[in-house]
N, C-alpha and C positions, 0 to 999 in steps of 0.2 A: 442702322435704324434711324429714321428721321422722327422728329417730334410731329405729332398729329397737328393738322392746321386747326388753330383755335378760331372760333368765329370772331370776326372783327366787330367791335362796337360802332354803332352808327353815330357819327357826331351830331346829327340832327336831333337825336334824343337829348343830348346835352344842351342844345340851343333852347329847347322847350324848358328844360330845367333851369337855365340861366334866367329866362323871362319869368319863370315861377319864383325864383329866388329874389328877383327884383320886386315882384308883387309882395312877397313876404317882408322884405325890407321896408317897403313903403307902408304896409299895414302896421308893421312893428313901430315905426316912428310916429304914425298918426292914425291910430285905430278908429278914430271918429269920422274918417273920411272914407267913402266908398270909392274904390278905383274900378269904375265900371268897364274900362277897356282892358283890364288885365286878364280876366278869365278867357275872353274870346282870343286874345293874343297867345296866351299859354296853349290853348287847345289848337288854334289854327296854324301856329308856326311849325308844328310837327309835321303835318302832311305837306304844307307848302314848302318847307325846307327839303323834304325828300324830293320834290319835284325839281327844285333848284339844283340839287346835287346829281340826281340820276335821270332827269327827264321826266316826261309824263308817266304817271302811274296807271295801271289798270284800275278800274273802278273799285274792285273789291280791295285792292291794296290801299287805295286812297281812303276808303271808308275805315279800314283797319287802322291806318295811321291816324285818321281823325279820332277814332275811338281811344287810341293810345293817348293822344293829346288831351282828350276829355278826362281820361283817368288821371292824368296829372292834375287837372283842375279839381277833381273830386278829392284827391288826397290832400292837396294844399288847402282847399276850401274848408274841408272838415278839420284840418289841423288848425287853421286860423279861427275857425269857429269855436273849437274847444279851448283855444287859448284866449278867447274873448277879444280877438283883434278885428272882428267884423261888426263894429258897432255903428257904422255910418248908415245914412238913409238908403232905402232901396227904391228902385224905379218901379217895382211891382206893387200893386195894391195890397197884396197879402204875401206872406212867406218869408219876408226878411232878406237880409243880404246874402245869406248862404244859398237860399233857393235862387236868388238872382244870379249868383255866380255860377250855379250849375246850369241854369237855363241859357245864360249868355255864353257859357263855355260850350254847350252843345251847338249853339248857333255858329260859334267860332270854328268848331270842329267840322261842321257841315260845309262851311264856307271854305275852310282849308282844304277839305276833300275835293271840292269843286275846282279849286285852283290847281290842285295836284293832278287832275286828269286833263287839264287844258293842253292842247298840242303846242309844241314849240313853234314860235314864229321865226321866220328867217329875217335877219336883220340886214337889210340891204341899204347901202348908201345911195341916195338918189343922185342921178347925174344931171 
């Protein structure tokens, strides 16, 4: 009898988690600063890394990966908000830093999904 194949964990999920951990570390050390680029990077690296690893994704899979990245932003953003580590200024006229993180994270997830469906280019050395 052989052991059943266990599903392999995708390392791209860990890459998104690593970027999220960097966001947490930055917010922890300086909570009065808003790191505007962190939420789009956390959300967008998940689908983009899938493409780098496995090639272009079908649109539905790219959107699902983008949604997974956005869920990372939601969890980390809410945790940072509950810990009162999102005290910096917001780019939005209303809503505060948490709303900004969720909105920018959604934009990063969509951009990452677009990157994930782009076809591979052939890299040729010109003669």
